[in-house]
N, C-alpha and C positions, 0 to 999 in steps of 0.2 A: 703541527708546526705551521705557524702562520707568519705573514709579513704584511706590513702596511705599505702599499704602493700608491702612486698617483695614477688613477685611471681616467682617460678622457671620456667625459660624459657631456653630451650636448655642447661640445666645443670647449669644455673647461676641464681642468685636472682636479679630480675629486679624490681625496684619500679613501682608500678601499682596503678592507682586510681580505687577503687572498690566502687560501689553503694551498701551501706548496706541495703537500703530500696527499695525493688522492687516496681515499679509502679503497679497500680491496674490492668491494662490491658496490655498484652504483645502480640505482633504480631510476629510470627515466619516467617521471610522472607525466610529463607532457612534452610534445615535440619541441625542439629548439626553434627559436625565432629565425626567420630567414636572414641571410647575411645582409641583404639590402632591402629596404622598404620603399615603396613608392608613396610619397607624401603629397597630398593635394597642394596646388599652388598657393591657395589662401593660407592653409595651415603652415606651409613652409615659411611664409613671410612672418607669421606670428612667432614661430620657433626662432628665426633669426633675430627678431626684435627682443625676445627674452634673453638670447645668448650674447647680446651686445656687451662688450667689456665695461661700458660705462653704466650698465644697469645694476644698481645696488641690490636688487632682489634676485639676481640671476642664481646665486648659490642657494638661496632659500627656496626658489621655485624649481630646483632640479629634482626630477622624478627619481626616487631610489631605484636602483637596478636590482631589485629583489622581488621574488614571487609574493603575491598578496596572501595566498593561503599557505598554511604549514604543509610540510612534505607529506603528511599522512592523509591530507584531504584535498589534494590537487586534482584528482580525477574521481569520477564516480566509482570506478573499480577499486581504487585505494580506499576511499571512504567506506564502501561496502565491506571490503575485506577487514579493515580495522574495526568497524562496528560489529561485525560477526565475531571477530576475535575477542572483543570486549564482552559480548554477550556470552560466549563460551566460557570465558574466565569467570564472569559473575555467576553463571549457572553452576560451574564447578565448585566455587566457594559456597554457594547456597547448599549444595548437596553435602559438601564436606562438613559444614557446621550444623546443618539440619539434623543429621543422624547423631550428633553429639549433644542435642538439646537436653536429654535426661542427665547427662554428665555435667553439663553446664548448670543445671538447676541445683544439683547437689553442691557443686563448687560455689554457687552463689550463696547458698545457706551458710556454708563454711566461711566464706569471705565476709559475709554480713556479721556473723558471730565474732569473727576475728576483728572486724572493724568496730563493733560495739565494745569489745574489750579494750581496744586501743583508745576509743573515744572516752570511755569511763576512766581509764588509767590517766589520760591526759587531763580530764576535768577534775579528777579527785583533789588535787591541791587547791583548786578554786572552791569546790564544794565544802571541803574541810577547813577552809579559812586558814591556809598555811601562812598567809601573809601576817595574820594576827598572831599565829602561834609563835613566830619568831620574836615578836614584841613581848609576849607573855613569858617566854623562856628567859629573855634577857632581864626582865624585871624580877623574876624569881631568883635569879642568880644574885642580883643586887640586894634583895631582901635577906637572903641567906647570909650575906656578908654584914649587912647593917639592919638587924631585926628591930632596933629601936627607932628607926626612921619611920614615923607615922605617915608622912606625906608619900613616901615610897610605897608603903603598904596600901594606901588608898589608890594610888595609880595602878598597882598590880591588880587590885580588886576590880577597878573600872575596866582595865584591859581584858581581864578574864571574862567579865560580863559581856563586853562587846564581842569577843570571839564566840562566846556561846550563842548570843543572839544572831550573829551573822551565820553561823552554822545552821541554826534552826530555819531561818527564812530561805537560805540557799537550798538546803536539802528539801524543804517543803516545796519550793518553786519547782525543783526538778521532779519531785514525786507528782505534783499536780500536772506538770507538762506531760509526763509519761502516761498518767491515768487519763488525761483528756485525749491524748492521741489514741490510746487503746479504745476508749469509749467511742470516739469519733469513727474509728475503723469498724467497730462492732455495729454501730447504728447506721452506717452509711450503706447506700445501695451497692450491689456486688461490683458494678463497674467502677464506682468511685473508690470502693475498698481496694481494688486492684491498683488504681492510680496512686492512692495514698501510700499503700505498701511499697510500691515501686519507688515513689519519691523518697521514702525513708530508707529503703534497702540500698538504693543506688549509691548514695554518698557513703553509707557504711561499708558496702562492698568495695568501693573505690579506696576507702581508707584502709581496708584489710588486705589490699594487694601487697605484693612484695617483689623483690628482684627475681625470685625463683617460683613465685606463685602468681599465675595469671589466670584470668577467667577463661579466655579463649585459647584453644590449642593452636600451635604454630602450623599454619597451612602448608608452608614450604619447609622441606627438611633442612636442618642446619647445614651450613657450608662446611664441607670436610676438607676442602683444599683451598688455600688462600694463595694469592699471587699479587705481586707488585712488580713495578719496573726494575727495582733493585734486585729482587729475587731472580728475575729473568736475566739480568746482566751477570749476576753471580753464576748462574747455571751455564750460560754461554761461555763465560771466562773459564770455568772449570772444565768445559769441553774443548778448550783450546781454540775457541772460535773468536774470542776477543783477547787483545793483548792486555797484560797486567801492568798496572802502574806501581809507583812507589808506595802510595798509601791505599787504604781500603776503597776510597772513593775516586782514586786517580785512574787514568787509563780511558781508552775510548769506550763509548757506550752506544747501545742501539738507539735508534730513533723510532719511537712508538707512533705509528700512523693512527692506530686505533687501540684504545684500551691501555692496560688490561681492564676489561669490563666483564660483568656477569652476563653469560649467554646461556640460558636454559640451566641445565644441571652442570655447569662448568664455567670456565673462564676463557675468554677469547681475546686475542691480541694480534695485531698486524704490525710488524716492525721491519725496519731497514737496517742492514748491517752497516757499520761505519766504513767510510772509504779509507783506503790506505792499508787495510788489514789483509787484503788479498783473499778474503773469504767470500763465498757465494751462497745463495740459497740452497744449492745442492749439497754443500758441505754441512749445512744445518740439518737437512733431512737425514744425512748419513749418520748423524750423531744423536738420533732420537733416544736410544737407550741411555746414553750418558746424561742427556738433558733431563729425562724422566727421573733418573736416580737423584739428580741434584735438586729437582723439585719435590722429591719425596713421594712419587707416584710410580705406578707400573707403566711400562711403555705402551700397553694397550690403551691407557687413558689419554695418551698424547696423540693428537691428530694434527699433522702438519702437511702443508702443501705450498708450492710456489705460487706467487701471485704474478700471472702473466701480464704482458703489455696490454692485451685486450681488456683486462680488468683494472688498468691503471697501475700495473706493477712494473718491476724490472728484475734483473738477474740477482739482486740482493734482497728482495722483499719476500717475506715469509708470513704466511697465515698459520697461526697455531691455536688450537683449542684443547684445553686440559679439563677432562671430566672429573667430577667429584669422586666417582667410583667407577667400577668396570661397567661401561654402558651396554655390554653384550651379554650380560648374565640375566637380564629380564626375561620374562616369559615371552615366547614368540607370538607375533601377531598373526591371527588366522588369515590365510590368503583370501583376498576378495574374489578370486576366481571360483572358489567353492560355491558362491551364491549367485554367480552370473548365469544368465540364460544363454548369452551369446557374447562373442568377443571377435574383434577384427584384428587379424595378425598384422595389419598395417600400423596398428597403434603399439606404443611401447608396452612391454609386458610388466605388470607389477611384480617386483622381485623381492623387496624387503625394505629395511630402514637402516640409515647410517647411524653413527654414534649420537648425533644431535637429534635423532628422531625424524629426519627428513625422508620422505618417500623416495625410493630408488626404483626407477623403471628402466627396462633395458629394451631398446629397439633391436629387433632381430632380422628385419628385412634387409637384404643384401649383406648379411653377416654370417659368420660361422663361429661355433662355440666349442670350448674345451674345458672340462671340469676335471680337476685332479686333487689328490690328497690322500691322507691315510684312511683306512677303512673305518666304518662305524662313526663317522663324523658328519653324516647327513649329506654326503655327496650325491647319492641317488635321488634323495628327496629334492635337492636343489635342481638337479638336472630335470626332474619330472615337472617342475614349475613351468619350464619352457614348453614342454610337450603338452601340459594341461591347457595352456592358452591356445595351442593349436587344435586341441580337441573341440573347443567352443567355436571354431570357425569351420564351417562345412567345406570351405574351399581350401582346405589344407589336407594333403594326402600324406599319410604316415608310413614310413619304412623303418622298422624297429628291429634291432639285433641286440639281444641280451645274452652275452656269452657266459654269464653266471648261471642263467637258467632257473632262477628262483621264482618267487611269487611277485616280485616288484613290478614286472611288466606284463604279467600273464593276461590281465584283463584288456590289454591292447588288442587282443584277438577280435574284440567287438568292432574295432575301428580300423586297424592297420591294414593297409593294402598288401604289405608283406611283413611277416613276423618270423624272426629266427630266435629260437631259445636254445641255450646250451652251446657247448664248444666241442661236441662230438663230431665225428667225420661227416655224418650226413648234414649236421648244422653248418659246418664250414662250407660244404658244397652248396647248400642253400644260400649262404651268405655271398659266395662268389657269383651265383646266379642273380642275386639281388643287385650286386654291383654292376653286372653286365646290363641288367634292365635299366638301372639308373643312368648309366652312361648313354645307352641308346635313347632314352627319353630326353636327356639333356641335349644331345645333338639334334634330335627332332625339333625341339623347341627353338634352338638357335637357328635352324633352317627356316622355321616359320617367322621368327622375329626379323630375320634378314629381308624377308619378302614383304613385310608390312610397310605401308607408307609412314612417313614421319608424322603425319597428322594423327595417326593411331599409336605409333611407337616412336616418340620423339627422341628417346635416349637409348634405344636398342635394348630396353629392359621391360620387364612386366609392368603393367598398370592394372588398376582394378577392373577397367573395362576389358582388357585382354584376358584376364583370368577367367571371367565369366563368359565372354563372347567366344573365345577360342578353346574353352575347356582346358585351361592350363592352371590348375590349382597349385598353390605352393606345395613344395615337397619338404617335409621334415624328415631328415635322415638321422635317426637316433641310434647310437651305438654305445652300450654300457659294458664296462669291464673290457675295454679294447685290448688290453695286454693279453687276455686269455686267448684271443684269436691268434695273435702273433706267436704265442707260446705253442699253441696247438698245431700250427703249420711249421713243420720241421724243414721242408724244402725251401732253401734260401731263394731260389728263383721264383717259386710260387708266392712266397712271403713278400718279395719285392714287388710282384705284380699287384698284390692286394694293396700295398702301400701306395703305389703309383695311382691306382684307381681312386682310392679315397682322397689322395692329394688333388687329383684332377677335379673331383666333385667339389672339394672345399675351395679350390682356386677359381674355377670357372663357373661353378654352379650357381652362385648367388645371383648373377645377372639373369638367369633363367628361372629364378624362384626356388632354388635349392637352399635349404638351411641345414647345415651340418651341425650335429649336436653330439659331441664325443665326450666320453668319460673314461678315466683310467685311475687305478690305485697306484701304479708304478710308472710315473712319468719320466723314466730315465731314457737315455738314447737307445737302449736295446729294446725296451718294451714298447715305447712310442717314439718312433724315429723323429729326429729333428726336422727332417724334410716335411713331415706332416704337421708337427706342432707349430713350426714357425710361420705357417701361412694362415693360422687361425686368428681371427680378429678380436674375439671376445674370450677372455679366459677368467676362470674362477678357481680358487684353491682353498681347500679346507686346511686344517692343521697339518704341517709337515715337520720333519725332524730338524732341518737346518735351512740356512739361506740358499744353499746350493739346490736343494730340492724345490724350494719355493721358486727360484729363478727358472728351473726346468719347466714349471707349469706356467708361470706368469710372464716369462721372458727374461733374457739375460740383462742383468743390471737393474732389474726392477726393485730388488731388495734395498739397494743403496739409495733408491729414490723414495723409499718409504713403503712400497708395496711388498711387505714381508709377511708371509703366512706362518713363518716359524715362531712368531710371537704369540700365536694362538695356543691355548692350552686344551687339555682334554675336556674341560668344562664348556668349551665354546662349540657346542654341537649346533649345526645349522648356521655357523658363521663362516663367511668366506671373504677373502680378499679378491675383489672384482676389478679387473683391468679391462677398460673399454676403448683404450687408445694409447698412443705412445706416451702420453703424459697424464692420462686420466685414469684414476683408480680410487677405490674407496673400500673400506672394510664394512661389510654389510651383514646384518642379521636377517636371514631369509624369512619370508613368510612361511607359515606352517600349513602344509597341505597333506593331510593324513592319507594313508593308503586307502581307507574306506572312502574318503572324499574323491581321491583320484579315480577309484573304480566307478564311483557314481558319475563322474565326468565322462568316463569312457562310455557308459550307457547313454548319457545325454548326447555325446558326440555322435553315437551311432544313429540316434533318432534324428539329429539335425541332418546327417548325410542322407538318410533315407528320404527325408522330406525334400532335400535339394537334388536328389538323384546322383549323389556322389559316393555312395557306398559301393566299393569296388574291391577286386582282388580277394585276398584270403578272408577278409571280413565278410564279404558277400557270400562266401561259401562255407562259413562257420556253422556247422550243423548244430553244435551245442547251443550257441546263442540263438539260433533260429528256433530251436525247440522251446527254449525258455520264453521267447517272445510270443509263441503260440500257446503258452500256458502249460507246457509239458515239463514236469519235474524229472530230472534224470539223476541217477546216483553220482555222487562226487567222483567215485573211482572211474567212471566212464569219461568224465571231463578231463581228469588228470592223465589217464592213459592216452587219450587222444592228443593231449599236449605233448606228452613224452614221445609219441610216435608222429609228431607233426611233419617231420621231413623224411619219414621212412614208410614205405608201403607194408613192410613186415619187420619183425624184430624178435630176437631171441629173448626168452623169458628172463635170463640172467641180466641182460642189458636193460630190459624194461624195468626190472626191480631196482637196478642201480639208479636209473634216471628218476624214478619215482621218489627214491630216498633223497636224491639231490634236491628235488623240488620241495619236498615236505618231509623232513626227517622224523618229525614228531609223529606223523601219521604212518608213514611207510617204512620207517627204519627197521622194524622187527618183522616185516612181512617176508614170507618165503613163497615158493612157487605154488604150493598147495593153497595157501591163504589167498593168493592173487586169483587163482582159478576159481575158488569158491565164491569170492566176492563178485567177480565178473559174471559168473553163471547166475548169481542171485540178481544181478542188474539186467539180465536178459540177453547176455552175449551167447550166441551159438557158434561154436568154433567149427569152421569147415574142415580144419585139419589141426592136429596138435603139433605137427611138425612143419617147420618153414625152412626154406633153402635160401641162404644168403652167401654169395660169392662161392658157390659150389660146395657149401658146407651145410649139412642138415642138422637140425637141432630143435628142441622144444621151444615153441614161440607162438606168436599171434600175428594174424593178418589184420591190417588196419580196417579193411572193409567189413570184417566180422564185428569189430568194435562199433563202427559207424552204423551197422545194421541194427544195433540195440537201441539207437537213438530214434525216437518217434519221427516219422516222416514229416518234413515240412517243406513247403515250396519256397525255394530260395530265389532272391531277385536275380534277374538276368543281367 
């Protein structure tokens, strides 16, 4: 929407086209000119002489108030970026068409043959002298009626002779031309043969093309979804966001600030709702499902957001992008973390891509995170992306609690300062001890930060210098299957104490370098209390059953704003709705980091910490990993039994078998006491006693020290 206004330029009013509606996104290619400029005295006199009202050349000499260069070339960075983008596009098309060269060769032969047939068919009337044939046919008809007319018979004979002679020389000329071309091609050098053949085949192939037969394949897929301003108005009117008029084209309409235009694999449009209707951008976001239905697409294909004032928007401006198909069903992109040698936690963590293919990175410094959603939708894989980034920074200390107790987090034993696996009584006690240790460390850090001068600690928070100088590495506090902890703790007072401790860490810990990373399958008020959920700053949700469950994870009212995880389907594995602020959200397809890659990062993280002198706690005393580092191979049953007994010095055989089955049902599901004893004996375990005493009860069991005694001795770091 534009308007022509008179703008003062050099003392004169000059008609200027002004864009009344700014686009949603603006890129500043160069800094704006200063409001006032100091003009040398001599130049000022010249400008005043030019601007005199009686100067007839004043308008002609007015310097246009427009940039000299186009928007894409105003800075070296923009020029470089667009040049690289053009290079990538050309390289992609080169590869796309290059692998289809054999197919194009066959199609060229076909089109050439088709063109030759069309050329012959078109030339046949000329070669066969059809123009003379009409005359001969007419004369024959007259002779048949008047056979006694001698003059008519002579004219027929002459016309027939002319047609015959014309056919002979025309066919002869064509035959000589074809023979000459064939002989010339045969006798010419190979390079010239190629040129002549191409010169003949190109026009024939061009003649042989058709509406449905083209030589080159279409590089871009066909557009599946179309959009126009009229379709947009109809959809909004059907959603009761625009008033209806008497006729089809009557009634208020939206003002399109941009588009609809093609944007990647979809359509983009930025529009303002008409004034007087009482509708806002928030009303449009709440009607996403209805709008999608009217446009003939699924709601997952419609991405809408408000355009805020900082982007040139207002309360009625909406940015909408409609994808041609479901943008989240593509194969996941491998996580760049898997190939990195090192990562700084101060940088945003690469997380995934949005519907348009834009890279989404999440800053976690000074933040806390919560992941929720249905099981088997990639929630743990998503949560591990954050932890994986922390593995590659040696100045990140990990505290991990996995109340599921499976294989997902087991390899963190190589790195974790504290590691809790399972939801049994001893694991819950170990978790409470972990919380107490974290709170003590948090208060110790705040005491140190308070004493530091502002020159070192200007904002009362950690800095890269403080992390290394005062040995205060970031603390990643990761808890998976959080609901299992609260279910296992039956005492309400004890449960409340755990919630309070976790809330304190999430609320106060970020300033001291604590990053909370929680996940739960059941994010209801009973499983994960509101007191804990509502202080989390970053939230991510996989598929849930309804909008109420989505709001429990992402925050109250987020579904009505467009952040609704209930629109995800069972096919959207590894897809989350990510909320990073009160009005900032996106649906993201996460990067893929497999379990094998995560385990490799655990080993890499251990090496980084040993080199930096940051291998501490449980990881420093892990005898299994220490033995492996010294080249000793131990039986898998020893490693698994030590993990099952991680928090207990002794354990009954029946409990040990149950934990092993929970860890790996495929391997240990059918084991009994005799099988376990036989396998441990084969692995070198020498039991000091077959009976253990736990809580004044004697029974068959194992001592942890006996299991550790079967592991080859290795010197552990102090």
